[in-house]
C-alpha positions in Angstrom: 6.6 -39.3 -9.0 8.5 -39.4 -5.8 6.5 -38.8 -2.6 9.0 -36.1 -1.6 8.8 -34.4 -5.0 7.3 -30.9 -4.8 3.9 -30.4 -6.5 3.6 -27.0 -8.1 0.1 -25.5 -8.4 -0.4 -23.1 -11.3 -2.9 -20.3 -11.8 -6.4 -21.3 -10.7 -9.9 -19.7 -10.9 -9.4 -18.8 -7.2 -6.7 -16.3 -8.1 -9.0 -14.7 -10.6 -11.8 -14.4 -8.1 -9.5 -13.1 -5.4 -8.2 -10.5 -7.8 -11.7 -9.4 -8.8 -12.9 -9.1 -5.2 -9.7 -7.2 -4.2 -10.2 -4.8 -7.1 -13.7 -4.0 -6.1 -12.8 -3.5 -2.4 -9.8 -1.3 -3.3 -11.8 0.8 -5.7 -14.4 1.6 -3.1 -11.7 2.5 -0.6 -10.0 4.7 -3.2 -13.1 6.6 -4.1 -14.0 7.1 -0.5 -10.5 8.3 0.4 -10.5 10.9 -2.5 -13.9 12.2 -1.4 -13.0 12.6 2.4 -9.4 13.8 2.1 -8.6 15.4 -1.3 -5.2 17.0 -1.9 -5.6 20.3 -3.8 -5.0 21.1 -6.6 -4.8 17.5 -8.0 -7.9 15.5 -8.7 -7.8 11.9 -7.5 -5.2 12.5 -4.8 -6.0 11.9 -1.2 -4.1 12.8 2.0 -5.3 9.5 3.5 -5.5 7.1 0.6 -7.0 4.1 2.4 -6.7 1.8 -0.6 -2.9 2.0 -0.4 -3.2 0.1 2.9 -4.2 -3.1 1.1 -2.1 -2.8 -2.1 1.1 -3.9 -0.3 -0.4 -6.8 1.5 -2.2 -7.9 -1.6 1.0 -7.9 -3.7 2.9 -9.9 -1.1 0.1 -12.4 -0.7 -1.1 -12.7 -4.3 2.0 -11.7 -6.2 1.3 -9.9 -9.5 -2.4 -10.5 -9.1 -2.3 -8.1 -6.2 -0.6 -5.5 -8.3 -3.2 -6.0 -11.0 -6.0 -5.5 -8.5 -4.3 -2.2 -7.4 -4.0 -1.1 -11.1 -7.6 -1.7 -12.0 -9.0 -0.3 -8.8 -7.2 3.0 -9.7 -8.5 2.8 -13.2 -12.0 2.7 -11.8 -11.2 5.6 -9.5 -9.9 7.6 -12.4 -13.0 7.2 -14.5 -15.4 7.7 -11.6 -13.9 10.5 -9.5 -11.5 12.4 -11.8 -11.5 14.2 -15.2 -8.6 12.1 -16.4 -10.6 9.8 -18.7 -8.3 7.5 -20.8 -5.3 9.1 -19.0 -6.4 6.9 -16.0 -4.9 3.9 -17.9 -1.5 5.4 -17.5 -2.1 7.2 -14.1 -3.1 3.9 -12.5 0.4 2.6 -12.9 1.0 4.5 -9.7 -1.0 2.0 -7.7 0.4 -0.9 -9.7 3.9 0.2 -8.7 2.8 0.6 -5.1 2.4 -3.2 -4.9 5.2 -4.0 -7.3 8.0 -2.3 -5.4 7.8 -4.5 -2.3 6.9 -7.6 -4.3 10.1 -7.3 -6.4 12.2 -6.6 -3.3 10.9 -9.6 -1.4 11.2 -12.0 -4.5 14.7 -10.9 -5.5 16.0 -11.1 -1.9 14.2 -14.4 -1.4 12.7 -13.2 1.9 9.8 -14.5 3.8 6.8 -12.2 3.5 5.5 -13.3 6.9 6.9 -10.5 9.0 4.7 -11.6 11.9 6.5 -14.9 12.3 9.0 -15.3 15.1 8.5 -11.8 16.6 11.2 -11.0 19.1 9.3 -8.5 21.2 5.6 -9.0 20.6 4.2 -6.9 23.4 6.2 -3.8 22.5 5.4 -4.2 18.8 1.7 -4.5 19.5 1.8 -1.3 21.5 3.5 0.6 18.6 0.8 -0.8 16.2 -1.9 0.5 18.5 -0.3 3.9 18.7 -0.1 3.9 14.9 -3.8 3.3 14.6 -4.5 6.1 17.1 -2.2 8.3 15.0 -4.1 7.5 11.9 -7.4 8.5 13.6 -5.9 11.8 14.6 -4.5 12.3 11.1 -8.0 11.8 9.8 -9.4 14.5 12.0 -6.4 16.8 11.1 -7.2 16.3 7.4 -10.9 16.8 7.8 -10.5 19.9 9.9 -7.6 21.2 7.6 -5.0 21.5 10.4 -1.7 21.1 8.4 0.6 21.3 11.4 -1.2 18.5 13.2 -1.1 16.4 10.1 2.6 17.0 9.8 3.1 15.9 13.4 1.2 12.7 12.6 3.5 12.1 9.7 6.6 12.5 11.9 5.2 10.3 14.6 4.4 7.6 12.0 8.0 7.7 10.7 9.4 7.4 14.2 7.1 4.4 15.0 7.9 2.7 11.7 11.6 2.8 12.5 10.9 1.7 16.1 9.1 -1.4 14.7 12.2 -2.5 12.9 14.4 -1.8 15.9 12.2 -4.2 17.8 12.4 -6.8 15.1 15.7 -6.4 13.2 15.1 -9.1 10.6 15.6 -9.2 6.9 11.9 -9.4 6.2 11.1 -6.4 8.5 13.9 -4.3 6.9 12.6 -5.0 3.4 9.0 -4.3 4.5 9.9 -0.9 6.1 12.2 0.2 3.2 10.1 -1.1 0.2 6.7 -1.9 1.7 6.2 1.5 3.3 8.7 4.1 2.2 9.5 2.8 -1.2 5.9 2.0 -2.1 4.7 5.4 -1.0 7.3 7.5 -2.8 7.3 5.4 -6.0 3.5 5.7 -6.2 3.5 9.4 -5.4 6.1 10.3 -8.1 4.1 8.6 -10.8 0.7 9.6 -9.4 1.5 13.3 -9.6 3.8 13.4 -12.6 1.3 11.7 -15.0 -1.6 14.2 -14.5 0.8 17.2 -14.8 2.3 15.7 -18.0 -1.2 15.5 -19.5 -2.2 19.0 -18.4 -4.1 18.3 -15.2 -2.0 20.5 -13.0 1.2 22.6 -12.8 4.8 21.5 -12.3 5.1 24.3 -9.8 2.9 22.3 -7.5 4.6 18.9 -8.2 6.3 18.5 -4.8 3.2 19.7 -2.9 1.3 16.9 -4.5 4.1 14.3 -4.1 4.5 15.1 -0.4 0.7 14.9 0.2 0.4 11.6 -1.7 3.5 10.1 0.0 2.6 11.2 3.5 -1.0 10.0 3.2 0.1 6.6 1.9 2.9 6.3 4.5 0.4 6.9 7.4 -2.1 4.3 6.2 0.5 1.8 5.2 2.0 2.0 8.7 -1.3 1.9 10.6 -3.3 -0.5 8.5 -1.1 -2.5 6.2 1.4 -3.4 8.9 -1.2 -5.1 11.3 -2.6 -6.9 8.3 0.9 -8.2 7.4 1.6 -9.2 11.0 -1.7 -10.9 11.8 -2.9 -12.3 8.5 0.1 -13.3 6.4 0.6 -16.6 8.2 -3.1 -17.5 7.6 -3.1 -16.4 4.0 0.0 -18.5 3.3 -2.0 -21.6 4.3 -4.7 -21.0 1.7 -4.8 -21.9 -2.0 -4.8 -18.2 -3.2 -1.4 -17.5 -1.7 1.2 -16.9 -4.5 4.7 -17.9 -3.7 6.3 -16.7 -6.9 4.8 -14.2 -9.3 1.5 -15.6 -10.6 1.3 -19.0 -8.7 
């Protein structure tokens, strides 16, 4: 074998362990989010679904292992905190898709997942990230105190700041992350996450868009405020470890 020949490492036990740990952590976050910020009248739906914040980074770091972790964490949520029962096995595709959408986009476009590399305007970006975190905290209070207008303002602010982040760093990776890692992931997950319960009799189609908007907005806020800093600060470090997945499973 030539010294310059690339050595490909396949699936290892470390991928399995990382997936199991990620599943457990995401399940705890999901259950907690549904308890503190439920979206009526749909069980299992949260206006601040904290678990979503790690689904996107996990999928871009661990490939399909991250999507699998998202799926099984939602299965656990479904059996523990909802009346869905076996329907949870289908409903949980919502969280599988949340990671799959950005993963497919980055893989097909052959883009670098390290959005924090070669930042053009670091100081300004860090300020926006800090404001997003503050916005998340305010959104948490708005949800807890049931102040819809304030929560809506938080959503609008998050969208503006997300667009601002791309303007500061107009790269291919940032564009894919904003479109598919935040907006695409949130709406794709929301559509499945609300449609499946209704299709199986756990809700009315009349409230479909109420549920979708609540799911989408909650995911968008946490993805912008939590997933984005994780992607910026941790991706470069994760890529240097043996659990990082460059393709789909290895």
